[in-house]
N, C-alpha and C positions, 0 to 999 in steps of 0.2 A: 105467592113466591116460589120460585124453582126449588125442588127438594134439595138441590146441591148446595144452596146458600142458606137453606132454613137452619137455624140453630134451636135446637131442642134440649131442655133442661128436665130431667126426671128428678123430682125432689121428694122429700119425706119417704125415703126408702132405705133398705139395708142391702148393701152391695156385697157380693162375694168377690173379695179382692185380696190378694196376698194372703190366702188360706185362712180367711177370717171374714165374718160378716162386719162390715163398718157402717156407720151412718154417715152418709155422703150423698152428694148429688151426682148424677150420670148425665154428661154432656155429649150431645151426638150432632154431627154435622158431616153431610155427604156420605152417609152410610157408616161412618167410623166414629169411634170414642175418642173424644179430644180432651186436651189439657185446658181446664177453665182459666187458668193463670194467664195463659195468653190472650184470652178473651178480655179478661178484665183490664190487664195492663198495656196490651199492645192494641187491641182493636176497640177497648172501651165500649163493649156491646153488652145489652141485655139479650136474654133468650127471646126468640120470636114466639115460641111455643113452650109452655110450661105444664108439666103433667105431674099432677100429686098422686103419689103411689100409696098413699094411706098406710105408710108403715109396712108395706110388703117387702118380700125379699126379691132382689133382682140377681139372677144367676146367669152365667153364660148359657146359651142355647145347648140342648143335649145333642150329642153326636153318637149315632148308631152305626157301628162298624161292621155289624152282621144282622141283616134283616132279608128274609127270603120273598117277602110279599106281605099282603094284608088286605082286608076288605074285598076279598074273593079273587085277588090278582096274585099269581105266582109268577115271578120273573123268569123261572126256568121252564115254564110250561106254556104260557100264553104269549108264544113267540110271534103270533100273527098280529097281535095288538100290543106289542111291547111298550110303544111310546105312550099309548093311552093308559096302560097299566101302570107304568112307573109314574105318570103324572098324577093318577088317582091315589096311590100310596103316598107320594110326596106331599099332597095336599092334606091327607088325612093325618099325617105325623105332626102336622103344626098343632093340632088339638092336644098333643100330649108334650109339647115343649121340645120337640125334635127339630132342630134347624138345619142340620147336616146329616147326611147318611151315606152308606155304601150298599147299593142294591146288591144282593148276594145271589149267585147262581150255584145251585147244587150240581153234582156230577152228572154230566149230560154228554150226548152225542157230539162229535165236532161240529156237525152241521149246526146245532142249536148255538154253540158259541159264535160261529161265523155269522149267523143270522142276528143273534140278540145283542152281542158286544157293540158293534157298530151303531146300534140304535140307543144305547144309554150312554150318552156323552157327558162328560163332567158339565156341569151347569150351575150358575149361581141360583140362590133361592130369592124368594120374594113373595107376593100374594098367590102366585101360582103353587107354591109348595117349598119344601126344605131343599137346601143345596145338594146336589149330587157330587159327592167327592170322587167318584170313580167306583168301578165294581170291585166286589170281594167275589173271587172264583174260588169256591170251596171244593176242590177237586178239578180233575178226575184222578190226580195221582196221589191217591190214597190207599190205605191198606184195606184190603176186602174183608179181613177179619173184623175190623172195626168200622164197617161201611155205614153202620146205622140205616138211615132213610136213602142212602146213595145206591143206585141200581148196580149190581155186580157186573153186568155185561158192559158197561161204560167205564169201568175202571181202567187207568192205563199205567204202563210202566214207561220209564225214560228210555226207549229202545235206542234212540239216536241222540240222547242227551238233551240239550237245551233246544235243539232244532225240533224235537218231538213235541215239546211244549208250544213253540211257535206254530207248529202245523195244526195242533189241536185247537188253540185259542184263535188262530188267524191273525191276530194283531194285539199288542199289548196297550195301545193308546189309551183305551178307557179303563184299564185295570189299575186299581190301587192297592189291593192285597190279594195275595194268592196262598191258599192253605194246602199243604201237601204233607205226606208222611216222610220223614227224614231219614228212615231206615231203607228207603228204596235205593237201588244201584243207581248211581249218578246224581242222586239228590244235591250233595254238596256243591257240585259245580253249578247245577240250576239255581241253587239259593244265592251263590255268589254273583252270578249274572243277573238274575232279577234285583238283587240289592243294589248292584252298580247302576242299574236303570231307575232307582228310586221307588221301586215297588217294595212294599212291606211284605216280608215272607213270614207266615205263620205255620206252626207245626199242629198237625192235628189229624183225627181219624187215623190213628197210628198205633203200631204195636211197639213203637221205639222204647229202648231202654234210656237210662240217664245218659250215658256215654253218646248214644245217637243224637240225643237232644243238645248236648254240649257242643258236638262237632257241628251240628246245624247253626247254633248261635255264633260259634266262632267263624262261620262262613257268612254271617249276616242275618240270620233269622232273628226276629225280635218279639215275637207273639206267639201265644199259645191259644189255640182255638178251643172254646167252651170247655175251660179246665174241668176235669173230672169225668167229662163226657166223651165217649168214643176214644178212650186211651186205657193203657194198662193202669189197673188201680194200684194205688200206693202201696209197696212193700218195702219192709225195713232193711232188706239186703239190697234191693235195686228200686228206689222209688219212682223210676220211669220218668215220664215228662213232668210230672207233679214235682220231682226233685230239682227242676230248674228255678223254682222259687227261692231255694236256699243254695245252689251250687256256688262253689268257689273257683270253679275250673273254667272261667270265660273271662275275657278282659275286664279289668277293674272298672272301666267306664261304661260298661254295657249294663243296661237296665232291661231286664226281661219283663214283657208286659203279658198278661192273661186276660182273655174274656171270660166272663162267668155269667151264666143265666140264673138270675135270682127272681124266678117266677113262682116259687113255691112248690115246684113240681121237679124240675131237672136237677136241682142241687138242694140237699138238705140244709136247713139253717145251721146245724153244726159244723158242715163242711164249708159253709159261707164264712163262718166265724174262723176257721181254721186258716183258710186262704186270706182273710183280712189281717189276722193278727201275725201271719207268717210273712207276707210280703205286701204291705199296704200301698206302697208306691207304685206297684205294677198293675193293680186291679182295675179292670175295666168292665163296667156294665154293658152287657149286650142283650138284645132281646132274642135274637134267633127267630124272630117271629115269622110265621107261615101265613099262607093265604087266609086261613081261618081267624086270622086276628080282627076282632071288630064284628064277627058273624056268629051266629048261633051254631049250636051243636048239629052235627050231621057229616056227610062226605064231602070232601075237598080234594085238592091235589097239592103236591109238593114235587116239582120236577117231573119224572117219568112215573111217579108213584101216586096211587089212590091213597088218601088218608081219611081217618074219621075221628071226630072231636066227640068224645063222651066223658061225662063227668068232670068237665074243665080241663080236659088233657087231650092232646093230639097223638095219636097212634097211626102207624102204618096200618092200612086196612086189614081187618081180619087178623091182627096180631096184638101183642102187648108191648110192642117196641116204640118208644117215644120218638118222635120225629120233628120236633121244633115246638116253639112257644107260641101261645096266643096272647100273652100278656105285652101290653105297650109299655114304653119305656119309663113313664112316670110311675106306673104301678110297680115295676121292678125297683126303681129307686125306693119308694116307700116300704116295699117288702125287705130290701136288703138293709135299710136303716133299722127296722124293727128287730130282724134277725141278728144283725151284728152289733147292735147298740152303739153304732158310730155316731160321730157328729152329723148335724145337718150339712155343714161344710163338705165333710168327706164324701158323704153319699152324693152330693152334687157334683163334686169334682170327679168322682169316679164315672161320671156320666158326660163329662165335659172336658175338663183339663187333660185327664189321663189319656183318652183316646186321641185327643189333639196331639199330644206329645208323641205319642206312639207313631203316628204317621207324619210327624214333622211339621204340623200347621199351628203350633202353640203360639206364634206371633201373630196370627190372623183369627184363630177361633180358639173357643174353649176357655177364654179369659175376658176380663173387663179392663184390660190395660189400655192406656192411651195408644192410639194408632191402630188398635185392633179393629175387626168389623163389629159393627153393633148389632150383633146376634145375641140375643138373651131371652129369657124367660122370666115372667113374674109370677111368684108363688106365694101362697098363704102359708102359715106355719106348719100346716099338716102336709105340705109339699103337693098341694093341688094347684094345677096349672090355672091361672087367671088370665093371662094372656101370653102371646108368643110374638117376638119381634125379629125382623131380619132387616139388616141394614138400616136400622132406626125407624123402620115402618112397622105399624101393628099389622100382623098378618092373621091373627087369630085372638078372639076375646071370648071368654067363657061367660055367656050371658046368664048362667045360672048361678054365678057368684057375684052378687051385687056390691060385695065389699070392695071390688076392684075399682069400680067408677072411673076407670081410666079415660073414657071417652067423655064423660060428662065434666071431667075436671080440666079439660083442655082450656088453656088461656092464651090468646094469640095477642102478643104485642106488636104495634105497628112501628117496628123499629127496623131500618134497612142499611 
């Protein structure tokens, strides 16, 4: 039967819906989650396929808004093979429950953006890999004092305002998020113009004080890049960008989101707890993963720089400067839950609902509501990934977790 007509029922599961885990069935047709009442009363049908989930958790697929690469691929460096590299990472992410992501480019020369951005087009997910939501360009309009692993020689100013940004990137068509330092001259107008084009603006790699951050939010910025990292530390007389978590000097209907890396390296568990308890609605888990994710220790690349992984941490080569994570999303979720003592529901929503709301796709992704895309992950109670589904199709199954039994429990009904 054609997949667009096939009606699939996922039963014996706990769905993450309406901020709670509920015992209910999930019905899918044509890649979407559907209301079963219409099936029962209008169409009078049964499911063509029933899948017994054996009491597992069904949560929206994870969404990673900041990932530089993985499995030996760096999106900013491997420009000659960028399509193959993105495909490799996209496929690998399925094993960690990630169904959508933003390939992230660190500060690079203009020619890199001109070459790479046209080759990373927005693309729906499937058996080939996770959905590409658009690129996250992290730089080059950042503060050199907080450059981290970004090359100094590539950092830019808004010399001709928004036109400079257009000249550097070449095109905005495949861009979803831009990270910039809001204290830069001309930044406010750039933020406004990007926001008006539907591009999410994030503030980061910055020396901005709280007022700089507030002005940025007033002009349309809505995200903070990897909170606590590459920004002024919290100070009681001027809390800097961290103060955006509690500021009252922005529009009342504005929610500021912030990415945070919970890999056990970049952010201390106490800092994770402070962020969670201070502004839970805005917290988004990101991996900030680099090419070394999924690889052994040794020398690798991030953008224009050599890196080395030692002791489970990634550093700029020959330094002690951290330069990205090597932890996948499911590991970050498990670490965050343990560190913050939050609920399973919250930990999962921080990697699904929150990022979806930040970039305005919460009607399609990050939820299990009727009409949403049937992108979800099946998990055990320890939040290990049992299987990953995109548009209602199983795109990954953890064969090492026999408790799933998802394939062996398929039952096809000959109902048309």
